[in-house]
C-alpha positions in Angstrom: -85.4 -21.6 -52.8 -87.4 -20.4 -49.8 -85.5 -18.2 -47.4 -84.9 -19.6 -44.0 -83.5 -18.9 -40.5 -80.2 -20.8 -40.1 -79.2 -21.6 -36.5 -75.5 -22.3 -36.1 -74.5 -24.2 -33.0 -72.7 -27.3 -31.5 -75.1 -28.4 -28.8 -78.6 -29.8 -29.7 -79.8 -29.6 -26.1 -79.4 -25.8 -26.1 -81.3 -25.3 -29.3 -84.4 -27.4 -28.5 -86.3 -24.6 -26.9 -85.5 -22.2 -29.8 -86.6 -24.7 -32.4 -89.9 -25.2 -30.5 -90.6 -21.5 -30.6 -89.7 -21.3 -34.3 -92.2 -24.1 -34.9 -94.8 -22.4 -32.7 -94.5 -19.2 -34.9 -94.4 -21.4 -38.1 -91.1 -20.0 -39.2 -88.9 -21.9 -41.7 -85.5 -22.8 -40.3 -82.6 -25.1 -40.8 -80.3 -26.6 -38.2 -76.6 -26.0 -38.9 -74.8 -28.2 -36.5 -71.1 -27.1 -36.6 -68.3 -29.3 -35.3 -66.3 -30.9 -38.1 -67.2 -29.7 -41.6 -66.1 -27.6 -44.5 -66.8 -24.1 -45.8 -66.3 -23.7 -49.5 -65.1 -20.1 -49.9 -65.8 -20.3 -53.6 -69.5 -20.9 -53.1 -72.2 -18.3 -52.4 -74.2 -18.8 -49.1 -78.0 -19.3 -49.3 -80.3 -16.3 -48.7 -81.8 -15.9 -45.3 -81.1 -14.9 -41.7 -78.3 -16.5 -39.7 -78.0 -16.8 -35.9 -74.9 -18.1 -34.2 -75.0 -19.4 -30.7 -71.6 -21.0 -30.7 -70.3 -21.7 -27.2 -66.9 -21.2 -25.5 -67.4 -24.5 -23.6 -67.8 -26.6 -26.8 -64.6 -28.5 -26.0 -66.3 -30.0 -23.0 -68.7 -31.8 -25.4 -66.0 -33.1 -27.6 -66.2 -30.2 -30.1 -62.8 -28.7 -29.6 -62.6 -26.8 -32.9 -66.2 -25.9 -33.3 -65.7 -22.2 -32.5 -62.8 -22.0 -35.1 -65.0 -23.7 -37.7 -67.9 -21.3 -36.9 -65.5 -18.3 -37.2 -64.7 -19.5 -40.8 -68.4 -19.9 -41.6 -69.3 -16.5 -40.1 -66.5 -14.7 -42.0 -67.9 -16.3 -45.3 -71.4 -15.2 -44.5 -70.5 -11.7 -43.6 -68.3 -11.3 -46.7 -71.4 -12.1 -48.8 -73.5 -9.5 -46.9 -75.8 -12.0 -45.2 -77.8 -10.9 -42.1 -75.9 -12.5 -39.2 -76.8 -12.3 -35.5 -73.9 -12.7 -33.2 -71.3 -12.9 -35.9 -67.5 -12.8 -35.8 -67.2 -9.9 -33.4 -69.5 -11.6 -30.9 -67.7 -14.9 -31.3 -64.3 -13.2 -30.6 -65.7 -12.0 -27.3 -67.4 -15.3 -26.5 -64.2 -17.3 -26.6 -62.0 -14.9 -24.6 -62.7 -13.2 -21.3 -59.7 -11.0 -21.9 -61.4 -9.6 -25.0 -64.6 -9.3 -23.1 -63.1 -7.3 -20.3 -61.2 -4.9 -22.7 -64.4 -4.3 -24.7 -66.4 -3.8 -21.5 -63.8 -1.3 -20.2 -63.9 0.5 -23.5 -67.6 1.0 -23.0 -67.1 2.4 -19.5 -68.2 -0.7 -17.7 -66.2 -1.7 -14.6 -64.8 -5.3 -14.3 -62.8 -6.9 -11.5 -59.1 -6.5 -11.5 -57.7 -9.3 -13.6 -54.3 -10.7 -14.8 -53.9 -13.2 -17.6 -51.1 -15.8 -17.2 -49.8 -18.9 -19.0 -47.6 -21.3 -16.9 -47.4 -22.2 -13.3 -44.8 -19.6 -12.2 -46.6 -16.9 -14.1 -49.9 -17.8 -12.4 -48.3 -17.5 -9.0 -46.6 -14.2 -10.0 -50.0 -12.9 -11.2 -51.6 -13.7 -7.9 -48.7 -12.0 -6.0 -49.0 -8.9 -8.2 -52.7 -8.7 -7.8 -52.1 -8.5 -4.0 -55.7 -9.2 -3.1 -56.8 -10.8 0.2 -58.9 -13.3 -1.7 -58.8 -14.1 -5.4 -60.2 -16.5 -7.9 -58.8 -18.4 -10.9 -60.9 -19.0 -14.0 -60.4 -20.1 -17.6 -60.0 -17.4 -20.3 -62.0 -19.6 -22.7 -64.7 -20.9 -20.4 -68.4 -21.2 -20.1 -70.1 -23.1 -17.3 -67.8 -21.6 -14.7 -64.8 -23.7 -15.9 -61.7 -23.4 -13.7 -63.3 -21.1 -11.2 -61.7 -21.5 -7.7 -61.5 -19.2 -4.7 -58.3 -18.8 -2.8 -57.4 -16.9 0.3 -53.6 -17.3 0.1 -50.7 -17.8 -2.3 -49.8 -21.1 -0.6 -53.3 -22.5 -1.3 -52.9 -21.6 -4.9 -49.5 -23.3 -5.1 -51.0 -26.4 -3.5 -53.8 -26.4 -6.1 -51.4 -26.0 -9.0 -49.1 -28.8 -7.8 -52.0 -31.2 -7.0 -54.0 -33.2 -9.4 -57.0 -30.9 -9.6 -55.6 -28.0 -11.6 -57.4 -27.9 -15.0 -55.8 -25.5 -17.5 -57.9 -23.4 -19.9 -58.2 -24.9 -23.4 -56.4 -21.9 -24.7 -53.7 -22.1 -22.0 -54.6 -18.8 -20.4 -55.6 -18.7 -16.7 -57.1 -15.6 -15.3 -56.3 -14.4 -11.7 -59.1 -12.1 -10.6 -59.9 -10.2 -7.5 -62.7 -11.8 -5.5 -65.7 -9.5 -5.1 -67.4 -10.2 -1.8 -71.1 -9.8 -2.1 -73.2 -9.1 1.0 -75.6 -11.8 -0.1 -74.9 -15.0 -2.1 -76.2 -14.1 -5.5 -75.3 -12.6 -8.8 -77.5 -10.9 -11.4 -77.7 -11.9 -15.0 -79.3 -9.5 -17.5 -80.7 -11.0 -20.7 -80.8 -9.1 -24.0 -82.4 -9.9 -27.4 -82.0 -7.7 -30.4 -79.6 -5.7 -28.2 -82.4 -4.7 -25.9 -83.0 -5.6 -22.3 -85.6 -8.4 -21.7 -85.2 -9.2 -18.0 -82.8 -9.8 -15.2 -82.5 -13.0 -13.3 -81.1 -13.4 -9.8 -78.9 -16.5 -9.4 -78.2 -18.1 -6.0 -74.4 -18.8 -5.7 -74.5 -20.4 -2.3 -73.6 -23.8 -3.8 -70.6 -22.6 -5.8 -69.5 -20.6 -8.8 -70.2 -23.0 -11.7 -73.6 -21.8 -12.7 -75.7 -22.0 -15.8 -79.4 -21.2 -16.3 -80.0 -23.7 -19.0 -82.4 -26.5 -18.3 -80.0 -29.0 -20.0 -77.2 -27.8 -17.8 -79.3 -28.2 -14.7 -80.3 -31.7 -15.6 -77.2 -33.3 -17.3 -74.1 -31.3 -16.6 -72.0 -32.2 -13.6 -69.9 -29.1 -14.1 -72.9 -27.0 -13.3 -74.1 -27.9 -9.8 -77.4 -26.3 -9.8 -78.8 -29.0 -7.6 -82.3 -29.5 -6.3 -83.7 -26.5 -4.4 -86.8 -26.3 -2.2 -89.7 -24.8 -4.0 -89.6 -21.7 -1.9 -86.0 -20.9 -2.8 -85.5 -21.5 -6.5 -81.9 -21.0 -7.7 -83.0 -18.8 -10.6 -85.5 -16.0 -10.1 -86.6 -13.3 -12.6 -86.3 -9.9 -10.9 -89.5 -8.0 -11.2 -89.2 -4.4 -12.3 -85.4 -4.5 -12.5 -84.2 -1.0 -13.5 -80.6 0.2 -13.1 -78.4 2.6 -15.1 -76.2 -0.4 -16.0 -78.8 -1.5 -18.5 -78.2 1.5 -20.8 -74.4 0.9 -20.6 -74.9 -2.8 -21.4 -77.1 -2.0 -24.4 -74.5 0.5 -25.7 -71.7 -2.1 -25.2 -73.7 -4.6 -27.2 -74.3 -2.1 -30.0 -70.6 -1.3 -30.1 -69.7 -4.9 -30.5 -72.4 -6.0 -32.8 -73.9 -8.5 -30.3 -77.7 -9.1 -30.7 -78.3 -11.8 -28.1 -76.5 -12.0 -24.8 -76.6 -12.7 -21.1 -74.4 -10.3 -19.0 -73.5 -11.2 -15.4 -72.6 -8.8 -12.6 -72.1 -8.8 -8.9 -72.4 -6.0 -6.3 -70.0 -5.5 -3.5 -70.9 -4.4 0.1 -70.9 -0.8 -1.1 -73.4 -1.6 -3.9 -70.9 -1.1 -6.7 -71.4 -3.2 -9.8 -68.6 -5.4 -11.2 -69.3 -7.1 -14.6 -67.4 -10.3 -15.0 -69.0 -12.4 -17.8 -70.6 -11.9 -21.2 -72.4 -14.8 -22.7 -73.1 -14.3 -26.4 -74.9 -17.7 -26.6 -77.4 -17.0 -23.8 -79.6 -19.7 -22.3 -82.9 -19.4 -20.4 -84.3 -21.3 -17.4 -87.8 -22.4 -18.1 -88.9 -22.5 -14.4 -87.9 -18.9 -13.8 -89.4 -17.7 -17.0 -92.7 -19.6 -16.4 -93.0 -18.0 -12.9 -92.4 -14.5 -14.4 -94.3 -14.9 -17.6 -91.3 -13.8 -19.7 -89.8 -16.0 -22.3 -86.4 -15.2 -23.9 -86.5 -17.9 -26.6 -89.8 -16.6 -27.7 -88.4 -13.1 -28.0 -85.5 -14.5 -30.0 -87.7 -16.4 -32.3 -89.8 -13.3 -32.9 -86.6 -11.3 -33.7 -85.4 -13.8 -36.2 -88.8 -14.0 -37.8 -89.0 -10.2 -38.1 -85.6 -10.1 -39.8 -86.6 -12.9 -42.1 -89.6 -10.9 -43.3 -87.4 -7.8 -43.8 -84.9 -9.8 -45.9 -87.6 -11.1 -48.1 -88.8 -7.5 -48.8 -85.2 -6.3 -49.7 -84.3 -9.2 -52.0 
């Protein structure tokens, strides 16, 4: 049997660009769509290279247990010594911001002050304990900015919790986090392939917190209000010549946690200090921003997978 690249995912719209690049490079691959399914632990997996881009927001597409199913699949693959990009360790961080923050802190990377809570009274108690002039709520298992709300008082939080708009995290854990006030309305997202920095993109946050660079998100996802922007002010812009000591820290963090492909987001406060608040181990790319910069994340990913496929053929 010919060795292939196996792409493990639960969202066809997010894999379209990767498959196009794999076709462009004439690389053999197989689409492993994971939602419902089975993993026969008595079988032996096929030879090849495996890439997981499982998403924490799978439940918003009706795939509630896709991450758990993927975790079973990845454990099976890793047990048999297969080459896996973004395996069980990466998935563990993908589905829990608490795990992300602890791993970031262990790598010496600063995150906003955060308290995890389950239950109305505990969420209020967490906000009171945080004692910040402004704070945000967010889902522990998120993606697409799920559950992100800004509050300037405890009373406003109580009104939100008691109203009809409160949306609990799928894992029941709500995060209360200090609000980092940026001097300008944007955040920065650093993209990595093979654990190495590819480029940084500046994201306009003036329309809200729920942001996602993917083209599918921009077009179809009402939870990601990218909106239409004038040509002169695109929401996503690749930063030319981005160079900051944080890159080396991020690369070491990715190495420590066996993450090959990621988008890591940070914000600067008025003093210029960096606070890292999100790690996406299933990174997406915005085609307009990439075309303007002449840099293409999915192409780099396809090249990485192809290179590893050739290496695996040599060692078999």
